[in-house]
N, C-alpha and C positions, 0 to 999 in steps of 0.2 A: 856468346852466343852466334852464329852465323849472320851473316851480315844482308846476305841473298834472301832471294822473294820466299817469302813467308806466304801459308794458305792462311785466310781471311775467311776462318767460321761464324761460327753465330751473336760471339763477340767485339768482330773486328770496330766495328763504327760506335763502338758504343766505351766510356769516360768510364773509370773506375774511379768515378770523383770522390778524391779528397775535403768531404764540409769540417772545416769546426771550427764547435761556441765558439762565438761572441767573449768578449771579452767579459770573464768575472759568471761565466758558463760556470756550473758543477758542483762538483756542491764537495767540501773539503774533510780532509782529520789529518787525525796526528796520526803515525803508524813508524815502527822498528825496523830503519832497513838493515834488507837478507841479503847478501854477497855468499853465494857457494849452499845455501845453508845454512852459513851458523851467524849468528847476530854479529853484527859489523858495529854496531851503539851507540852511531848519530839519530838521532828521531829525525823526521823529514813527511813530511807531510802528502797524503797520497786524496788526488784532485778525482774524484766521477763523475759519469757524463750514465743516466739508467735511461735515455729512452735515443729513440722511441727499441721500441717492445716490439716481441709477437716472436710465430713462428720462424720466422723470417732474418733475425737477426741473431749473433750470438758474439761473449766477452769480447776482446779487445785487450787481453791485459800489456803494461810494461811497470817488470820490473829485472830484480836480478838478474833473473835467467834460472834455468830448471833446477827445485831443491837438492843439493849432496853435491849436481857439480860445483865443481874448485873454478867460477870466471872473474876475471878481473877483469875494473874498466866496462863496465858494460854498459850505454848508452844507446836511447829513443830501439832501441828493439820493439816493435810493438810483436805478444800472440796470442793465438787461438789454442784452444784445443778441439779435435777432433775422435773421436770415437769411429776405428775401423771393426768389419768386424770378412771375415769369411766366407766369400758369395753363397748367395744363401737365406744366409744361417742369421739366426736373430740372438743366437749365442756365446756364441764363439765368437767373442768381441772383445775388442781393449782400449781403453780411456789414455786418451794422449794430451800432456797437455807441455803447452810451453811449445810450441809447433808456430817456427818463425812468419808471419804472414807481409810476403813481402809482391806488391802490386809490380816490381821489376821482372817476375818470370815466374814459369804458365809451368804448371800437375803437383803434383803431392808427390814429394820424397819424404822419406821415411829411415829413424833406423832401424840397420835392417837387429839387428835386440828387441828395438819396443813391441814389435812385433812378429816374433823371431816365432811365441808359442799356438798360433792362428795355423800354420804353415799354406802360408797364400800356396795360389797355383803359382806356378813359373810359367810366362808368354815365352813363346819360340819367336823366333825369327821367320822371317818372309822363306826364305832356303832352307830352311832345321837351321838345329842350336838352337842355344838360348840367346833370348833379347838381351841385350847388355845399355848400356847407357853409360857418358864420359856424356857428367853437363855445362862444361866451364862457367866460373860468375865472373862476375872484374878480378875478384882476389880470391882462388883459388880453384878449383874445380867434385861435382862428386861422381865416384863408380860404384854400381849394378845395375844390377839383374832390377826386368820390368815381371812386376807380378801382376792379378789383377787384387778386385776387394773394393766390396761394401764399404761406401764412407759418409757418415751420418757428421751435420758441423749446426751447430746448434737447431731447428727444426724441419731441412731440408739433406733430402738424401742422392749419394751417384752409387745408382746400384753397377758395378762391374767395371769400376773403373784405374785405369789402367794406372798403377803407383812406381813407384827409382826404390826400390830396399836396396841405400847408403851404408852399402859394406863397409860395419863397423869393427870387423876381427884384425885383430896383428898385421893379420897374414890374404889379404885379402885373394880369393876365388871366383875365378880366375883372377892373373893373372894384371893389371894396369898396362894396357897397351901405352908405346912412349909417345901414341901421339896424344893420347891424355895426358900423361909426364908431362909433356909441355903444355901443350891443353891450360893444366893449372898454373895459373900464375901464384904463386905464396905455394902449394905443394897441392897434394892434395887433403883435401876434408872428410878425416876416420870417422873424429868422434862427439859426440854432445858441445868436448871444452871446443876442439878445434869452429863445432860452425856454432855455435854459444844458443844452441837449439835442439831439440828432439829428435825434430826434421823439416821442412820446406811445405808451406802451401801457395802457391803461387796465381794467384787470382789478375793476370796480368792482362791486354786488351786481346789475348786473341788466342781459338782456342786448338789451337796444338803450343808441342813449345818449339816443333820446329820447321813446320810444312812444308815445297814443295821441291826445298836442297834433298831432303830427309826421304822425303815423296818417291824423289828421282833413285835417291842414291851416292850422287855425283857430289863430291865433300871437295871439290878443287878449289874452292871458294875459302877454304877454312879447315875450321877440326874436325877431325869424324867422331860427331856426337852415340851413332848408332853401331852397334857389334851385333855380331851371331859368332857367338863359342859354342865348340862344340863339348866333348868328354872331355879329352885330353892337357884343356886349359887353354887352347887355340884359338885366336879371336881376331876376325876380319871383318871389314866395315860389311854392313848393310845399310838397305833401301828399308821403308819404314811405313809404311803404307798408312797416311794421315787416321786414322783413326786407331790405327795402333800403336801409335804415338804419342806422348804422357799427351792425359786434356786436365786443360777449366775444372777442375771439379766444378759449377760455376756451369757450366755450359749442357753432363747430365744433371739433374734436379730439372723435374718435370716441370715447374715453376721459379717462378721469381727466377728465373736462367740469361738475363738481360745485360749484366752487368752486377759492380757492387755500389756500395760507396760505406766508406769510413771514417765514421764520426767521432772527434775527438774535444776534450775538454782542450778552454784558453791553464792556463801555464804562470804558474811566479814567474819571478825575476828569476830568480835563481835554481830553477825546475824543484820535477818533487818525486819523491823515495818508488813510490805509486800509482799509474794512471790506469783510472780504465774505461773502458771509449767503449763501441758498439761499432762492429761489421752488418751491415745491412746486405742481405740480397736482395735484388730487384731496383731495375732506377724505372720507376710509376708503371712499376703493378699492386703495385697497393697504395693504404692509406700510408701510410708509414714510410713511405719512398720515395714518396715524390719531391724532384725538386725543387726547392724555394724563387716562390716569384722571381724574387730581387736579385737574383742570384744571375751573374756572370756567365751560361755554359761556353766553353771552350772545347772545341773537337778537333784529336789525334790529324794528322797527316794517314790517307788510309789506303792513298795508292801504292803496292810495293815496288815502281816501280821509281821513285820520286825516292833522292838524297837525302831531305826531310821523314820519312818512313815512321814512325809514331812519336816526332816529336812535335814539339812548338820550339815559337819565336821569346826568345825573351830581350831586352835591352834593360844597363842601368848606366846612370851619366852618361848617355850617350856613343857608349861602343852593345856592336849587337851581336848577340851568343845565335844563332839559328837553330843552334842544334839539343835545343836543351827539354828535359823530362821529368815529369816527378813520380817518385820511385818511395815507396815503404821500405827498403833494399837498403836505404842511405841510411846514414846516421847522421844525416847531418845538411847543414843547409850547403852548399859544395859551388861560390864560383872565384872568378879572379882577380882580388878588389889590391894591387899594391899599397892601397890606403894604411891597409889592417896586417900588425905587424900577425909574424906567427913565429917572433920572435919567445916561445914559451916555455920559462923556469921549470914552473911546479908538472904536474898531477898531466899536465897540455904537451909537455915537452913530446921531441921524437917522436912529433908527425908533424904535420897539417894542417896545424889548428890557427883558426884566429887568436889572438892574443890583446885586443886594444885595452890602453889606461879607459878607458871608460866605455862605455857600451852603448855602442853606432846604432846608427837608423838611416838603409836602403831604399827605396823606391825601386822597386821592375814593373815592366811593363810586358803583360803574358798578349801576344799572339798568336789567333791561329790561323792556320795555311787560307780558311775562308772569310780571313777579317776583322771577328771579334776580338775583341781588347779588354781584359780585366790589369789595374795594377792590386800589385801585392805589397807591402809594406813589414822588409823586415829586420830587427833587432837580435844587432851580434853581440853578442857579450865575450871577457873573455871567459875559456876555456882555462884555463888553469883557476878561477874563479869556481865556471859551473861544476868542474869535477875534484877539488876544494871540496864543497858542501855534501858528498858522497848522494848525493840524488844519482837517479836514472834512467830518470824523461828532460827535455830538453827545447822550450821552443825555439831556441835563439843559441847557439849551438852553431859554429858556421867555421866550414877552412877552405882550405884551395883547392880549384879543380883540378889545379895541375894543368886544363891544358886549352888557356884558353875558351870555352862551355863552360855555362853554370849548369 
């Protein structure tokens, strides 16, 4: 995403809080692990937490991914289900499961094939032509046109929401630009297999996915996000007014629109095959989304001119890391610790996962820009041991950040 100043929206000063149940919370049952729609054999634990309930909530599912998609090595990917309708229609609708829940991005992005039957109305770029976006993640990028849709998540509705249709055709049309290809560190994501999901629901702390950079059309500080593409397939960089950019769906809700809570149960030491949690919309708007009185509230840096914009500071073992963040799109606890071995010999090899001989504990102090602090206890187990369990959800999976910042 562009590092330049972003427009602050309705959610700019609100944390997408992660509430973890106390140890022992939730219910456990035995379940047969499913990988890519096929029974994998091992029997693992299913851990559920079923509250809060209400129209402003929906289920979070962590499992092995969409049925029928051959995925390997899926770990710690939270999914939700969304219903997408043609604008104004109560019948031209599709329900899409296994949409990846991402607190580190903004906007609803769906594989084009999942909503092809709806013929969603395309959005036009301000100067003419079709509006198309290239949205880079840390690894990979998605390319596709913008359209409008009515979206329901749980009992909440977002009418006329701009969404991105990730072009999952073998040959995307129009063709991705050279700038988009360059932004796609790791390559363009064009399938459920590559995405490990059928879409992405971005509910981060802003209302728009870009802000002032795209509003002005000045992409000189980074990669181009928005394009205007003509009928011949030629695409050029385009400004995109904030109201036409991809939006945080929560900001479109009529109520419960000031943030989200992610509620997950505590997990066994070797993880779980299936986890069910709750995504709660609104903070302090109803009885079921009040922040706990005994909890510590940390606020992100909300000044776009600050180098710490949307970050918090953490410290561990006397080392300070000023640019840290919480992100459900990261499937592990990432920080640099030379005392933890990254020499993994089994399923954890080939990456930067930690594989200590015995489970290690770490204490992290998190400080917000206004001086409030919280202490978080981390536990790091061997990735080899965790992955060998054939589970998909782990509370103690860690790896090196590779940048000096956790």
